[in-house]
N, C-alpha and C positions, 0 to 999 in steps of 0.2 A: 348604692354600693359604696363601700369604704374606698377612698382613694389609695389606701395602702395596697390593695389587691393588684394595682398596676405596677407596684414596685418589686414584686416578688415572683418567683416561679409558680408557687401555689401555696395556699394556706397550710400551716403545719397543724395537724390534728393532735389532740392530747393523747397521752399514753396512759392507759389504765393501770392502777396499782392494786395490790392485794388487799390493802387496808384503806379505811376512809380518812386518809391523811393526804393533804395536797401540798405540792410545791408549785408556786406560781411565779413565773418569770415575767419580764416586761414584754419582750417580743422575740421572735426567732432571730437568730443571727445568720450569717452567710452559710455556715456549715449546716445549720438546721434547715434552711431553705433548700439546700442541695439534697440532704438526706431525708427531709420531711419528717424529722423527729426532734423533739425539744431537748435541749441541753446535751448535745453531742459534740460540740466544739470545745475550745479551750476552757470556757466558763463551766461547761458541763464536767469536764475532767476535774477541775478544781472542786466543784460541788460534790461529785460522786466519791472522790478520794477523801474528802473531809467526812462524809457520812460513813464511808467504809471503815474509817478509823474508829468509828463509834459502834460498828456492828450493824449498820443499815445498808440497804442497797436499793437501787432504782425501782425494782419490781414491787417494793413495798408501798410506793407512793403514786398517786395520780399526779402526773406531771403535765403542766400546761403553761400558757402565757396569757397575759391580759389581752393582747392583740395576737392574732393568728398569722399575720403576714409579716415578712421581713421588711422593715422600713429602710430599704437600701438607699433611698434618696433623703427622706425626712430624718433618718437616724433615730430620733426619739419620738415615740407616739405622742400626739397632742390630744387635747380633750375631745375634739371631734372624732378622731380616729378611735380613741378609747370607747367613746359612746357608741359608735357604729358597730364595734365588735363586742360590746358588753353583754349583749343578749346571749352569746354563746357561752361566756364564762358564767353568767347568771344561771344558765341551764345546767352546766357542769356541776356547779355548787349544789344546786337543787337535787340533782341525781346522786351525787357522791355523798352528800350530807357529812362533810368532814367535821371532825371534832377539833382539829388543829390544822392550821395552814402556815407554811413558811412562805412569806411574801417578800419578793425581792424588788428593791429599787423604788424610785419616785413614781413610776408608772403604776405600780401596785397601790402605792399610797393614794394617788389620784383616783384610782378605781374604787377603792374601799372607803376613803374618807373625803374625797374631793379636795384635799390639801395639795397645793402645787409642789411643795418640796418639804424636806425635813427628814428624809430617810437616814441621814448621818446621825441625827440626834436620837432617832427611834431604834436604830439597829441594836439588836440584843434585848429588846423589850417585847412584852406581850400585852395585848389588850383584847377584850371581848369586842366582837363586831356584830351588830344586829343585822346588817345586810347579809352576811354570810352565816349568821347564827353559829359562829365558831370562834375559837381563840386564834388570833393572828399573831404570829411571831415575825417581827419585822427584821429584815436583814439587808445590808447593802448588797448590791448585785456582785456576783463573783467577778464579772468583767472589770469592776472598779479596782479589784486587787491586781488584775493583770496589767492595768494601766498605771496604777499607783500602789506600789508595794507597801507604802505606809498604811494602807487601808486593811491590811491583812488582819490586824488585831480586831478591828470592828467586824470583819467577816467571821472570824473565829468565834467572837462573842455571840454573834447571831446564830451560828450553828449550834454552839453549846447551849444556848437558851432554848432553841427548838427541841433538841434532844432531851433536855431537862423537862420541858413541858409535856412531851410525849409520855415520859415516865410518870410524871405527877398526875396526868390526866387519865392514867390507866391504859396507856398504849403498851407497846412492846418493851421488853427488858426493864 
């Protein structure tokens, strides 16, 4: 069993969306642990407001995290924790068969590429990922904007890129 399970109230299950597009966060936060739903705290508010401005809403996307338990003590999931939880995300991707994924933060980067860091440089870019058999749109995590307002431009660039890829790849609008 993953040691993160001991740090949270309970694992946060993914929420299904109407389309085969995914939004993957790093890990649930305190509010998510309490409500047992992803992206319901301040980071979620920032994310959903940014997508709403573009005409998209939560129900359109499969929303999940790389790890399913709130890392209340460890704070940032490590490789061992990511590996322990990866079978769940692997299965979600297999079932959803997303054509595009908005992946937040270095934890997503570790899961998809095994790179330790580099999300700041990748934010706003897209690349094909054989592991997911989908296009990954990289973005800094919305929480980084909450803590560092200067990251807003990178976040906005990531969201704009994601919306652009949805349109180019034959998604909505």
